[in-house]
Every structure is written in C-alpha cells, then in structure tokens.
N, C-alpha and C positions, 0 to 999 in steps of 0.2 A: 474598384475596378481603375472608375475612369481618374482615377487620385495615384494610380501608379501610371499611367501614361501622363500624365504631368510631369511627374515627376520624370520623366523621362527626356523629355523632351526639351526640359529645363536643363537636364546634363546633358543632353546633345546638344544645346546652344551654348555650355562654357566648352567643348572642347574646341572647335570650331576658332574661340579667340586664345585657345592657347597657343593652335596655329599657327595665327598668324605672327605674334607675337615673338616662337620660334625664328618665325621666316624674316623680319625686318631685322633679324642682327646676324644672319646669316648673308653671305653676299649675294647678289643675284645670277650671277653666272658661275661656270666652270675657270678656274684661275688661267688653263689653257686660253679659256677663249675671250680672256679681258686685256686693254691695253696693246689693243693688235696693234699701233703702232708705237708704243717707244721698244715692244718685243720686236720686231720686223728689223729698228737702227738696231736697238741691241745683237740679236741675232749676228744681220751684216755684219757688223764691229769685229764679233770675237769670231769670225769666219777671217775675216779678211786681214787681222792684228793680234788676235791673240787676245786669251779675257784677262790678262794684264793691264791690257791698255784703252778698253773699254769699261772702266771704272766708271765716270759716269755717268755713259747711255743703261749698265747695268742697276743701279744706285737711281737715273727716271724713272726706271720701269718698275722698279721693285716699291722706288714712292705713286706711282700709279696704279700698281697692284690696291697696296695701304688705300689706297684714296676710294677703292671699290669694295672696301672689306677684307679684306685677305689679310691672314695675320704670320706676313712671314718678315 
C-alpha cells in the first residue's frame, strides 16, 4: 500500500511541472489589459482622425501585443 502512495505523489509532482511550462508560453495578461499606452494612443488617433490615418499607431500597438506574447 505504501508503494501506491509513492506513485501517487510522484504523479502529482509531474502534473504541476506540465502546467508551469504551459503557463510560460501563454501571455501573462489578458489582451484587453496589455499595452495600455499604445492602446490609448491608437484609440485616440482613430477617434480623431479615422482608422486609415492611424496605421503607425495601430502597428505600434500590434507590435507591443506581440512582444507580450499575443499572436496578432
């Protein structure tokens, strides 16, 4: 009976390490909360000038999101 307990604890030790690896590959924030500075500049530009005039701010925000680990 003590042998099965050792196997159970070994299995439970393996599980968290898999979760840690999966967490490291995912972005640490939700996309809506990432890059607030570039998001604000992008949004203000779009409201004032329209989307077509704000390509540089849109690209800056997308670049920031990519650096945070998002695939956009």
